[in-house]
C-alpha positions in Angstrom: -17.1 23.9 -23.1 -13.5 22.6 -22.6 -12.8 25.5 -20.2 -15.9 24.6 -18.2 -15.0 21.0 -18.0 -11.4 21.8 -16.9 -12.9 24.1 -14.2 -15.1 21.3 -12.9 -12.0 19.0 -12.7 -10.1 21.7 -10.8 -13.0 22.0 -8.3 -12.8 18.3 -7.5 -9.0 18.5 -7.2 -9.2 21.5 -4.9 -11.8 19.8 -2.7 -9.6 16.8 -2.3 -6.6 19.0 -1.6 -8.6 20.8 1.1 -9.4 17.5 2.8 -5.8 16.5 2.5 -4.6 19.6 4.3 -7.1 18.8 7.0 -5.7 15.2 7.2 -2.2 16.6 7.8 -3.5 18.9 10.5 -5.4 16.0 12.3 -2.4 13.7 11.9 -0.5 16.0 14.3 -2.9 15.4 17.1 -1.2 13.5 20.0 -3.8 10.6 20.1 -3.5 10.2 16.3 0.3 10.1 16.6 0.1 7.5 19.3 -1.8 5.3 16.9 0.9 6.0 14.2 -1.9 6.9 11.8 -0.2 8.7 8.9 -1.9 11.5 6.9 -2.7 8.9 4.3 -4.9 6.9 6.7 -6.5 10.0 8.1 -7.2 11.1 4.5 -9.1 8.0 3.6 -11.2 8.3 6.8 -12.1 11.9 5.9 -12.9 10.9 2.3 -15.2 8.1 3.6 -16.9 10.5 6.0 -17.5 12.9 3.0 -18.8 10.0 0.8 -21.4 9.1 3.5 -22.5 12.6 4.3 -21.9 15.6 2.0 -21.3 13.7 -1.3 -24.9 14.0 -2.5 -25.0 17.7 -1.8 -22.2 18.7 -4.1 -22.2 18.9 -7.9 -21.6 15.6 -9.8 -19.5 17.6 -12.2 -16.8 17.7 -9.5 -16.4 13.9 -9.7 -13.9 13.9 -12.6 -11.5 15.9 -10.4 -11.9 13.3 -7.6 -11.2 10.5 -10.1 -8.2 12.4 -11.4 -6.7 12.2 -7.9 -7.3 8.4 -7.8 -5.3 7.9 -11.0 -2.8 10.5 -12.2 -2.1 12.0 -8.8 -1.7 8.5 -7.4 0.8 7.3 -10.0 2.9 10.4 -9.5 2.9 9.8 -5.8 4.1 6.2 -6.3 7.0 7.3 -8.5 8.1 10.0 -6.1 8.0 7.4 -3.2 11.3 6.2 -4.6 13.0 9.2 -3.0 12.6 7.5 0.4 14.8 4.6 -0.7 18.4 3.9 -1.9 20.0 0.8 -3.2 22.8 1.3 -0.7 20.4 0.6 2.2 19.7 -2.8 0.6 23.3 -3.7 0.5 23.9 -2.5 4.1 21.4 -4.9 5.6 22.6 -8.0 3.7 21.3 -11.1 1.9 19.2 -12.6 4.7 16.9 -9.6 4.8 16.4 -9.7 1.0 15.8 -13.4 1.1 13.3 -13.1 4.0 11.4 -10.3 2.3 11.3 -12.2 -1.0 9.8 -15.3 0.7 7.3 -13.2 2.6 6.1 -11.3 -0.5 5.9 -14.3 -2.7 4.1 -16.6 -0.3 1.7 -14.0 1.0 0.5 -13.1 -2.5 0.2 -16.8 -3.6 -1.4 -17.8 -0.3 -3.8 -14.9 -0.5 -4.8 -15.8 -4.1 -5.4 -19.4 -3.0 -7.5 -18.4 0.1 -9.4 -15.9 -2.0 -10.5 -18.7 -4.3 -11.5 -20.9 -1.3 -13.5 -18.1 0.1 -15.1 -17.4 -3.3 -14.0 -13.8 -3.0 -14.0 -11.1 -5.7 -10.7 -11.6 -7.6 -9.8 -7.9 -7.7 -10.4 -7.5 -3.9 -8.4 -10.7 -3.2 -5.4 -9.4 -5.2 -5.5 -5.9 -3.6 -5.7 -7.3 -0.1 -2.9 -9.8 -0.7 -0.6 -7.2 -2.2 -1.2 -4.8 0.6 -0.4 -7.5 3.2 2.6 -8.7 1.3 4.5 -5.4 0.6 3.7 -2.1 2.1 0.1 -1.7 3.1 -1.8 1.2 1.7 0.9 2.2 -0.7 1.0 -1.3 -2.3 -2.8 -1.3 -2.6 -2.6 2.0 -4.3 0.2 0.8 -6.6 -1.8 -2.3 -7.6 -5.0 -0.5 -8.2 -4.1 0.8 -11.7 -3.0 -2.7 -12.7 -6.0 -4.5 -11.3 -8.3 -1.7 -12.5 -10.7 -2.3 -9.6 -13.6 -0.1 -8.4 -12.5 2.5 -5.9 -14.5 1.0 -3.0 -12.7 -2.3 -3.4 -9.4 -0.4 -3.0 -10.7 1.3 0.1 -11.8 -2.0 1.6 -8.3 -3.5 1.0 -6.7 -0.5 2.6 -9.0 -0.9 5.6 -7.8 -4.5 6.2 -4.1 -3.7 6.2 -4.6 -0.7 8.4 -6.6 -2.7 11.0 -4.1 -5.6 11.2 -1.0 -3.4 10.9 -2.2 -1.3 13.8 -2.8 -4.4 15.9 0.8 -5.5 15.2 2.2 -2.1 16.1 1.1 -2.6 19.7 1.4 -6.4 19.8 5.0 -6.8 18.7 6.6 -4.6 21.4 4.4 -6.3 24.0 5.4 -9.8 22.9 9.1 -8.8 22.6 9.3 -7.2 26.0 7.6 -10.1 27.7 10.1 -12.5 26.2 7.3 -14.4 24.4 9.2 -13.8 21.1 12.6 -15.4 21.4 14.6 -13.3 19.0 17.7 -11.1 19.4 17.4 -7.4 18.5 18.7 -7.9 14.9 16.3 -10.8 14.3 13.4 -8.8 15.8 14.2 -5.9 13.5 14.1 -8.3 10.5 10.8 -9.8 11.8 9.2 -6.5 12.3 10.3 -5.0 9.0 9.4 -8.1 7.0 5.9 -8.6 8.4 4.3 -5.3 9.5 2.0 -3.7 6.9 2.6 0.0 6.8 5.9 1.9 7.0 4.3 4.0 9.8 3.5 0.8 11.7 7.1 -0.4 11.4 8.4 3.0 12.6 6.0 3.0 15.6 6.7 -0.6 16.6 10.4 -0.4 16.0 10.9 2.8 18.1 8.9 1.2 20.9 11.5 -1.6 21.1 14.7 0.5 20.8 16.8 2.2 18.2 18.8 -0.9 17.1 15.6 -2.8 16.3 14.0 0.3 14.7 16.9 1.0 12.3 17.0 -2.7 11.1 13.2 -2.9 10.8 12.9 0.3 8.7 15.6 -0.8 6.2 14.1 -4.3 5.9 10.7 -2.6 5.3 12.2 -0.4 2.6 13.5 -3.4 0.8 10.0 -4.8 0.8 8.8 -1.5 -0.7 11.3 -1.8 -3.5 9.8 -5.1 -4.4 6.6 -3.3 -5.4 7.8 -2.4 -8.9 8.7 -5.9 -10.0 5.6 -7.4 -8.4 3.4 -4.9 -10.4 5.1 -5.9 -13.6 4.6 -9.6 -13.0 1.1 -9.0 -11.8 0.3 -7.1 -15.0 1.6 -9.9 -17.2 -0.4 -12.6 -15.4 -3.6 -10.6 -15.3 -3.3 -10.0 -19.1 -2.6 -13.7 -19.7 -5.6 -14.9 -17.5 -8.1 -12.5 -19.1 -6.8 -13.6 -22.5 -7.4 -17.2 -21.7 -10.9 -16.4 -20.6 -11.6 -14.6 -23.8 -10.2 -17.4 -25.9 -12.4 -20.0 -24.1 -15.4 -17.9 -25.1 -14.2 -17.8 -28.7 -14.6 -14.1 -28.7 -12.0 -12.8 -31.2 -12.5 -9.2 -30.5 -12.2 -9.7 -26.7 -8.9 -11.7 -27.3 -7.3 -8.9 -29.3 -8.2 -6.4 -26.6 -7.5 -8.4 -23.4 -4.1 -9.7 -24.6 -2.6 -6.3 -24.2 -0.4 -6.1 -21.1 -0.9 -3.0 -19.0 2.7 -1.8 -18.6 2.9 -0.1 -15.2 5.3 2.7 -16.4 5.0 4.4 -13.0 6.6 1.3 -11.5 9.7 1.7 -13.7 9.7 5.4 -12.8 9.6 4.3 -9.1 12.8 2.2 -9.7 14.5 5.0 -11.7 13.9 7.5 -8.9 15.4 5.0 -6.4 18.5 4.8 -8.7 18.7 8.5 -8.9 18.3 9.0 -5.2 21.1 6.4 -4.6 23.6 8.8 -6.4 23.0 11.4 -3.7 23.0 14.2 -6.2 20.3 16.3 -4.4 20.9 17.9 -1.0 19.1 16.3 1.9 16.9 19.4 2.3 15.6 19.0 -1.3 14.9 15.3 -0.8 13.0 16.1 2.4 10.8 18.7 0.5 10.1 16.1 -2.2 9.2 13.4 0.3 6.8 15.8 2.1 5.2 16.7 -1.2 4.9 13.0 -2.1 3.1 12.3 1.2 0.7 15.0 0.3 0.1 13.5 -3.2 -0.5 10.1 -1.7 -2.8 11.6 0.9 -4.8 13.2 -1.9 -5.1 9.8 -3.6 -6.2 8.1 -0.4 -8.7 10.8 0.3 -10.1 10.6 -3.2 -10.5 6.8 -2.9 -12.3 7.3 0.4 -14.6 9.8 -1.3 -15.6 7.1 -3.7 -16.5 4.7 -0.9 -19.9 4.5 0.8 -21.1 2.3 3.6 -23.3 0.4 1.2 -20.3 -0.6 -0.9 -18.6 -1.9 2.3 -21.7 -3.9 3.0 -21.5 -5.4 -0.5 -17.9 -6.4 0.1 -18.9 -8.3 3.2 -16.7 -9.9 5.9 -14.7 -12.1 3.5 -11.9 -9.5 2.8 -11.3 -9.1 6.6 -11.3 -12.9 7.0 -8.7 -13.2 4.2 -6.6 -10.4 5.8 -6.8 -12.3 9.1 -5.6 -15.5 7.6 -2.7 -13.7 6.0 -1.9 -12.0 9.2 -1.6 -15.3 11.0 0.8 -16.4 8.3 2.9 -13.3 8.7 3.0 -13.7 12.5 4.0 -17.4 12.3 5.9 -17.6 9.1 7.8 -14.4 9.6 8.9 -15.6 13.0 10.3 -18.8 11.7 12.1 -17.0 8.8 13.6 -14.4 11.1 14.7 -17.1 13.7 16.4 -19.4 11.3 17.5 -17.3 8.3 18.7 -14.2 10.1 22.3 -14.1 11.5 22.6 -14.8 15.2 
């Protein structure tokens, strides 16, 4: 019986792995590259196409394998993401970048939570959307998902919002900079781009379109934002446990209190920081780090594909327009607030 169950899980994992291989292949198409759509984004699109077409024609026993990819594979991918970063890169860019990133992340999450209440949105979806806008797009949404413990379709909706507005920015920023509408020098523009664009791929695409000097600064600033994912997840876990505990206490449900007061420790977040520290020591050859990073992209693509496979159009309809409205408000804040911060806090 156990062997049969394990076989069914493997079937689901292999299905997602096959879709992920296809995502890598499609991501190499020129028109996909021009959009700076990473395999992760292609993967979630393929997963959603599967969810709305073939899903009902395949055995339900394969579902545990798909869910395995949305949890265990996801967390492994977040930990290995640390090999893209070093603490040295943080020191190189200086205090202004760290300060700007910190303000952007803090205000975006707090503002998102406030606007979500005003819009009477689902709390899980609000938090996922805000975290994705604040830190690093899809990767941040994926990192927050085990803490929030939301349904897969909510994660997919949150990812969709950051992809849409991040893609808009990737084309908008170079256009505004070249036209002179944005009055920033190259270093300030790099800080602005890295601190406000959603996905790492979007930062790379927009930065390269504006020149190497801007691109180099933007990518490092973006990586500092990515580093903030781990402490944000720890704080988020604490506050979520505290809020649910208060709700349970108000209902005078002793059993619920004992269960909900437990803080979900995001051990993968500490693993993420530990990997950054190890990578900062430069103990591995560059070729080995490249192999690990490529493998990590594949794991994250599997997680994204699996989340897409759990998302149907009906679930999107249930989510409604509010998540995209929230993401639009946060996008306006990033455009305006990020500009002011880069203009007045960055070195001239």
